[in-house]
N, C-alpha and C positions, 0 to 999 in steps of 0.2 A: 599543547597549543591552546591559546586562549580563544574563546568565542565571543568575547566582549566586542561590540561593534560601535564605532563612531558613526552615527547616522549620516554624517556628511559624506562618508565614503561608501555608504550602503548602495548596492545596485538599485538603480531606478526601476529595473524590471521586478526585483523582489518587492520594492515598495508598492508598485502597481498591483501585483498579484495579491499581496497581503491586504491592501485597501479594498480591492474588489471582493475578496473572500469575506472580509469583516463586514462589508455592507451588503453581502449577498447580491452583488451586481455583476452582470456579465461583461466580458471584454470582447469587443467585436473583432479585434485582431491582436496578435502578439505584441505586448507593450515594449517594443524596442527591437534591437537587432538580435535575432535568435543566436544562442550559443552554438559554436561549431564543434564543440568537443564536450565529452562528459565531465571533464575537469572544470571547464567553464560553467557548465550547468550546475554542478554541485557547489561552486562558489556562490551562485545566485541562490541556490537552495539554502546554504548556510546563512546567508544574509537574511533570508525570509524567516528561517527558524529563530534567529535572534530577535526579529521584530514581532514574532507571534506570541501572544500573551497566554501561553499554556506550556505545560511540560510535555516532553516526549514520553509516551507510554509504550511505544514500540515502533516497529518499522515494517513497511511493505516492500515486497519484491515483485518486479514485473519482468517478463521475458522480452529480450530484444531478438527478433526473428532474423534469420539469414535473409539477405546478405549484410544487413546493417550491423549484425554482431561483429563481423569481420572489420567493417569500416570503422566502427566506434571502439573496437578492442575490448568488448565485454558482451556477455550473454544475458545480462540482467541490468535493470536499473533499480534504485532503492529510493524510498521516501519516508518521511516521518509520519507516525500516527500519533495524534495528540490526545491527551487524557480525556478531555471533555467529549471527544468523538468516539469513545469506546462504549458500546452498549452491550447489555447482556440480553440474550434471546430468552423469551418466555412463551407463554401460551398465546398471547396476543401478538400480532405482527409489530415489529419495531418500525416506527416512522423515522425516516431520515430526510433531510432537506436537500433539495435540488435547486441550484441557481437557475432561474428562468433565463433561457438563452445561452446557458453554459453547457457543460458536458457532465453526464452521470452514467455510471454503469454498476452492475452488481457482478461479483465474482465469488464463486464457491472456493474456499481455501482451507488448507490445513494450517493451523496456527500452533506455533511452538512457544512455550513459556520458558524463559531462561531461569534456571536454578542457580547458576553461577556465571559470572561474566567471563571467567577464565583470564589467563595472563594476557597483557596487552602486547600482542605480537602479530606477525603476519604468517602466512603459510598454513592457514586452517584448511582442513579437508572435511568431507562428510563424516569420515570415521572419527576424527579427533574432536569434532564439536558435539557428537552425540551424548557424551557424558555430561555436558553442560546443561542439557535440556531437562527441566523438571517434569513438565506435563505437555500433552498435546491436546488440542481442542478442534472441533469443527468450527468454521467461521465463514462469514461473508464479508469480503472487503467491499466497501463503498468507494468506488473510484469517482473522482469529481474534480472539476476545475471551472473557474469562471470563463475560460476560453474554450469555446465549442470545438476548435480545431486542435486541441491539446495533443491528440494522438496522430494527427495527420502530417506532422512536420519532422518526424524522426525522434529518436530516443532522447536527444539532448534537450529538446523543447519539453518533452514529457517530464524528464527528470527535474527541470528547472522549477516547475510549480509543484513542489512537495511530491514529486513522482506521481502526480495525478491521484492523490489520496484525499478522501473526504471522511474517512471513518472506518471503523471495524465493529462488526456485530459478532460477539463471542457466544458460541453455542456450548454444547455439552463436552465434557472431557472424554477423550478417546481411551478406552480401557486397553491395557496391554499394547500400547502404541508401538514400542520398539520392534516387536515381532510382527505387527500387523500393517505398519505404515505403508510398505511398498504395494500391498494388495488392495488398499482402500479405494472405493469408487463412489461417485456421486453424480447427481444430475441437477439441473437448474430449470425452473419454469418461470415464465413471466405471463401473468394473466392466464394461468392454467395451460399455457402452450409450452412444450419442452423446447428450450433454446440451446441446450448443451448437455453433453454427458461426457464424463471423463473420470479422472481420479489422480492419485498421487503419481502414477507413472507418466501423466501428461506434463509434469514439471521436469524439465531437463535435469537429470542427475538426482531428482527427487527432492523432497523438502529439506533434508539435511544438507544437501549441496547448496541450496539457497541460503541457508544459515551460514555456511562456511564462506560463501561469496560475500555476504553482508559483513561478516567480521573482518575479512581482509580489506574490504572497501572502507569501512569505518576507521580501521587502523591507519590507512593511507590518508584519510581526511582529518586525522587528529582527534577522532571521536572513539567511543567504545560503548558496548552494550552494558546494561546494568541488570542485576538480578531482578526478576519479576517482569521484565519487559516482554512484550508479545511480538512475535515475528510471524507476519502473514506471508506465507512462503511462495505464493504465486498462484495464478489462475488455474484451477484444476479442470474446468469445463469450458473456459474461454472468457472473454470480456464481453458482457452482454449489456448493451446500452439500454437505459431505462428512462422514462419520462414521468413527470409529475402526474399522479393519479394511478400509476401502474403499481401492481403488486408482484412480488417474486417469492419463490420458495426454493431454497437449496435443500435437497434431500440426500442425506448421507447414509441411507439405509438403516442398519441396526444401531448406528451411532447417533441418530436423531435427525431433526430437520430444523431449519431456520426460516421463518416467514418475516417478510419486511415489505414496506410500502413507501413509495416516493411521494413526498409532499413538497409544496413550494417553500423554498427557503425565504424567510422574511426577516427584516430588521437587521440591526447591527449585532455583530458578535463582539462582546466586550473584550 
């Protein structure tokens, strides 16, 4: 399936979100009639991906909580992570931009790096995707949208704007991850106050189930993963809203910690 787009047929919602993100400008309301299904939401997302001037470095997954999971026929949503918005954690806190008047959050996550894309098919399970993973890392997903209400109107709205993703901070590699993944725990603090504690078991079915879901979804969308792409598998301690000027630390115990701080997003993104 081709993903070349004729801009005249591109969703006005996708155009509005891409323009707002590129100009670091908030949207006071949803820019159009909200999609009523995840299929419609991913059509908007695909249009926005085609308009965005960067390559996809990976994907994020987010949970759809009951009862909306039944209503929308899925337990997760997915969104692209773009190459310029992947940062490597170091000793100093990683600064990330927040659109003033928009939405931003930090999420402690377990990140899987694809070693092999696998055959292009459906029917993936946590068991069958595990051999495709090269490495696992600790990470922090930066959730973000120009629209402050991105999470308040159901999963289709969230999915339509890149799945509410604004980047990924990649931390240390997790040693012996296949045998340890299920037992890993972590915590998140914002301005030195603990806002969440959890771990891999907080992700329904675990991180590998997230990957299986993604591979099945992408196949249905005419897309597929590539070797080297990073999969941020879902919030392990929750979705923690953050504002300009605040700092956060995700602590993964023996596997390391990731410090970051929210700064005001300025200027146009080329």
